[in-house]
GUFIDREN-316282 format. One record per residue (C-alpha): residue in three letters; residue number from 1; y, x, z. Coordinates in steps of 0.02 Angstrom, whole numbers. Each point is the difference from the previous one (the first is absolute). Layout:
ALA NUM Y X Z
...
***
This chain:
UNK 1 -248 -439 1714
UNK 2 -145 3 -128
UNK 3 3 127 -147
UNK 4 -97 -128 -130
UNK 5 136 -149 65
UNK 6 137 78 -66
UNK 7 -105 55 -155
UNK 8 -15 -206 -27
UNK 9 199 -27 6
UNK 10 37 90 -105
UNK 11 -92 -1 -127
UNK 12 49 -185 18
UNK 13 178 52 -17
UNK 14 -35 101 -150
UNK 15 -102 -126 -101
UNK 16 75 -149 58
UNK 17 -143 -89 50
UNK 18 -150 -33 129
UNK 19 -127 -9 -169
UNK 20 95 189 -67
UNK 21 -19 71 171
UNK 22 -200 -66 16
UNK 23 -25 90 -164
UNK 24 80 150 21
UNK 25 -82 17 185
UNK 26 -159 -55 -58
UNK 27 -4 -171 129
UNK 28 14 -136 19
UNK 29 138 -105 11
UNK 30 -40 -79 185
UNK 31 -22 204 51
UNK 32 198 46 -72
UNK 33 63 -140 76
UNK 34 -97 30 165
UNK 35 65 168 -25
UNK 36 176 -57 -17
UNK 37 14 -116 155
UNK 38 -76 151 98
UNK 39 152 87 -28
UNK 40 151 -102 -9
UNK 41 -91 -45 197
UNK 42 10 189 51
UNK 43 195 14 -70
UNK 44 19 -167 79
UNK 45 72 -76 -166
UNK 46 -27 -79 -157
UNK 47 -4 139 -143
UNK 48 -25 -114 -151
UNK 49 105 -164 -93
UNK 50 -138 -92 -28
UNK 51 98 -146 -71
UNK 52 36 137 -150
UNK 53 -87 -19 -154
UNK 54 -51 151 -5
UNK 55 -10 60 170
UNK 56 140 110 55
UNK 57 38 73 160
UNK 58 119 -64 138
UNK 59 164 120 38
UNK 60 -131 71 148
UNK 61 -114 14 -122
UNK 62 73 94 -133
UNK 63 24 131 142
UNK 64 -166 -1 47
UNK 65 -29 31 -181
UNK 66 94 158 -18
UNK 67 -45 73 172
UNK 68 -176 -44 -42
UNK 69 30 76 -188
UNK 70 17 152 93
UNK 71 -131 -8 108
UNK 72 -148 -10 -80
UNK 73 92 135 -120
UNK 74 16 122 139
UNK 75 -214 -46 15
UNK 76 -27 29 -164
UNK 77 87 191 20
UNK 78 -107 23 149
UNK 79 -137 -45 -117
UNK 80 25 99 -135
UNK 81 61 156 113
UNK 82 -204 7 95
UNK 83 -64 -44 -138
UNK 84 -144 162 -50
UNK 85 7 -74 -183
UNK 86 205 2 -11
UNK 87 -22 -132 -134
UNK 88 153 -125 -11
UNK 89 -31 -194 15
UNK 90 59 -161 37
UNK 91 172 -59 -89
UNK 92 150 47 -93
UNK 93 122 -120 -21
UNK 94 110 27 -119
UNK 95 162 -86 -58
UNK 96 79 45 -176
UNK 97 142 -71 -88
UNK 98 -33 -88 -187
UNK 99 94 128 -93
UNK 100 -77 156 69
UNK 101 -178 -107 -33
UNK 102 -9 75 -175
UNK 103 9 198 72
UNK 104 -88 -59 188
UNK 105 -143 -54 -65
UNK 106 -73 131 -120
UNK 107 -23 142 57
UNK 108 49 13 190
UNK 109 -115 -143 29
UNK 110 -140 92 -95
UNK 111 20 165 105
UNK 112 -3 -99 162
UNK 113 -159 -77 -69
UNK 114 -71 158 -31
UNK 115 49 61 126
UNK 116 -34 -97 168
UNK 117 -134 -120 -87
UNK 118 -49 -50 170
UNK 119 188 -80 14
UNK 120 30 -191 -29
UNK 121 144 -19 -113
UNK 122 117 -170 44
UNK 123 127 14 -131
UNK 124 150 -142 13
UNK 125 145 11 -119
UNK 126 170 -90 34
UNK 127 176 54 -7
UNK 128 79 130 95
UNK 129 109 -102 157
UNK 130 -180 -95 37
UNK 131 -114 157 -34
UNK 132 127 103 149
UNK 133 -27 -132 141
UNK 134 -158 -8 -26
UNK 135 -35 182 16
UNK 136 123 -15 126
UNK 137 -100 -128 119
UNK 138 -165 101 -35
UNK 139 -51 -124 -115
UNK 140 -32 119 -146
UNK 141 -47 196 33
UNK 142 113 75 -132
UNK 143 123 -94 -145
UNK 144 73 80 -165
UNK 145 175 -45 -51
UNK 146 151 9 -101
UNK 147 205 -39 101
UNK 148 128 12 -78
UNK 149 79 179 -1
UNK 150 83 10 159
UNK 151 -117 -105 120
UNK 152 -92 79 132
UNK 153 -146 -79 85
UNK 154 -22 -33 168
UNK 155 3 162 98
UNK 156 -153 -50 123
UNK 157 -112 17 -168
UNK 158 -38 184 -69
UNK 159 74 -39 -170
UNK 160 -65 160 -129
UNK 161 139 -16 -145
UNK 162 -83 18 -166
UNK 163 170 -21 -109
UNK 164 91 -61 -118
UNK 165 -67 -109 -133
UNK 166 108 -68 -132
UNK 167 13 -195 -24
UNK 168 -20 4 -196
UNK 169 79 -167 -103
UNK 170 -108 -41 -132
UNK 171 39 -116 -155
UNK 172 -91 -51 -161
UNK 173 126 38 -140
UNK 174 2 -168 -66
UNK 175 89 -22 129
UNK 176 169 91 -58
UNK 177 50 66 175
UNK 178 126 131 -73
UNK 179 -64 210 28
UNK 180 101 75 93
UNK 181 54 -164 106
UNK 182 105 -40 142
UNK 183 -40 -116 154
UNK 184 121 -139 -61
UNK 185 -75 -14 -171
UNK 186 -175 15 74
UNK 187 36 -157 116
UNK 188 46 -95 -141
UNK 189 -215 -23 -40
UNK 190 -147 -73 107
UNK 191 -124 127 130
UNK 192 -173 -35 -16
UNK 193 -32 22 224
UNK 194 -128 -17 128
UNK 195 25 -144 113
UNK 196 118 -13 146
UNK 197 -43 145 134
UNK 198 -13 138 -141
UNK 199 119 176 64
UNK 200 42 19 -150
UNK 201 33 -158 -60
UNK 202 141 -17 136
UNK 203 78 176 -35
UNK 204 23 -84 -172
UNK 205 77 -164 55
UNK 206 103 104 127
UNK 207 61 125 -119
UNK 208 66 -121 -116
UNK 209 86 -122 117
UNK 210 98 150 89
UNK 211 85 19 -186
UNK 212 27 -174 -20
UNK 213 -150 -37 -126
UNK 214 -131 -116 -43
UNK 215 -152 -3 33
UNK 216 -135 -73 -108
UNK 217 -203 -3 19
UNK 218 -69 -72 -153
UNK 219 -141 17 84
UNK 220 -118 32 136
UNK 221 -170 77 24
UNK 222 -119 71 124
UNK 223 -94 123 -119
UNK 224 77 157 -81
UNK 225 -114 -35 -129
UNK 226 66 -161 -55
UNK 227 170 61 47
UNK 228 5 140 -130
UNK 229 -87 -78 -122
UNK 230 122 -177 19
UNK 231 126 157 -33
UNK 232 -86 67 -159
UNK 233 37 -185 -79
UNK 234 165 -6 56
UNK 235 55 -74 176
UNK 236 55 71 36
UNK 237 54 170 110
UNK 238 -123 86 109
UNK 239 -21 99 144
UNK 240 -141 128 13
UNK 241 -45 177 85
UNK 242 -26 164 -96
UNK 243 -190 -9 19
UNK 244 -5 -187 -11
UNK 245 63 22 -197
UNK 246 -84 159 -17
UNK 247 -196 -132 17
UNK 248 95 -139 -73
UNK 249 -84 -54 -157
UNK 250 174 -63 -38
UNK 251 93 172 12
UNK 252 13 10 -218
UNK 253 54 -200 1
UNK 254 180 30 117
UNK 255 116 154 22
UNK 256 86 73 131
UNK 257 183 -69 19
UNK 258 127 133 21
UNK 259 123 -107 108
UNK 260 147 140 8
UNK 261 76 -81 166
UNK 262 -167 -57 112
UNK 263 -124 136 30
UNK 264 -131 -115 143
UNK 265 -86 129 92
UNK 266 -134 -51 190
UNK 267 -72 125 89
UNK 268 -175 8 51
UNK 269 -92 31 146
UNK 270 -166 7 115
UNK 271 30 -77 167
UNK 272 -107 -21 127
UNK 273 10 -34 179
UNK 274 -37 187 109
UNK 275 -126 48 60
UNK 276 -109 4 -174
UNK 277 -141 34 107
UNK 278 -173 -1 -116
UNK 279 99 -66 -135
UNK 280 91 172 -12
UNK 281 -79 71 -147
UNK 282 -30 -165 -95
UNK 283 210 -29 20
UNK 284 13 190 -62
UNK 285 -124 -2 -128
UNK 286 109 -196 -81
UNK 287 145 78 19
UNK 288 -21 157 -88
UNK 289 -97 -114 -136
UNK 290 130 -110 -12
UNK 291 130 139 -23
UNK 292 -84 63 -121
UNK 293 -15 -135 -89
UNK 294 165 -66 -10
UNK 295 57 163 -66
UNK 296 -123 -17 -136
UNK 297 71 -115 -147
UNK 298 194 85 14
UNK 299 -26 95 -160
UNK 300 -56 -153 -91
UNK 301 189 -93 46
UNK 302 85 111 -65
UNK 303 -98 23 -162
UNK 304 45 -159 1
UNK 305 156 5 40
UNK 306 9 138 -149
UNK 307 -47 -155 -142
***
């Protein structure tokens, strides 16, 4: 088996096309195609579903991708270990859930770039369940996610617990939400939410349904800034982490809702497959900086609650 053939296959899976792999590897498209065919001939099986667009791996291809990723990481670890310069290079594929992005994409990434300038960062944003699947399949090197308190990540992953995080309920004063309010009264108001697939949305919906209360989504919006602006303009109740609230330009236009019988919390995690190898230092640096970023907004939130 040729390592270059394996690199070409992995590039096609990750970019979804021969064209994308060609650009990443600086090869001609026929050159990429030949390498994929060589690998398939060597393994005696089809690795790509050529009828799908973007290209997707077959069942055998998914297994080959997971094993191949680990092989390439081991080779990168070997190079890093014997390099006389000792400079860490290659890729660091990091997944971050949207609700953590405000904290995660500032201080932690700045520190990563300063400490490892030759390391290429590839950032993926997605919902926590999907990111956990991707890191378990070696499609990502590490992920920062939030899970409902009491839900544990898979046992096969290295799991750094970043602690409980409050999920703030916010609304414009003009919406008329009583202070304080109970869950039954809260359910009479519309919500400004992310689209389906968001763990926070599912958590709110399940909580209300368990209490046999209605769940009305007034507006769906993907962007955190857009959701906060909609909340500030009175379109419904929103959810926000303390870190995102502290950074939001709309924070003075909304108020934090004190719900007497509903205090949503999630637990933040940093997850990666063992062993971390050459990426152990970047993962640890990002984890520590993220934890620092998550702790800073607590005082600001306390001040707002005391208004």
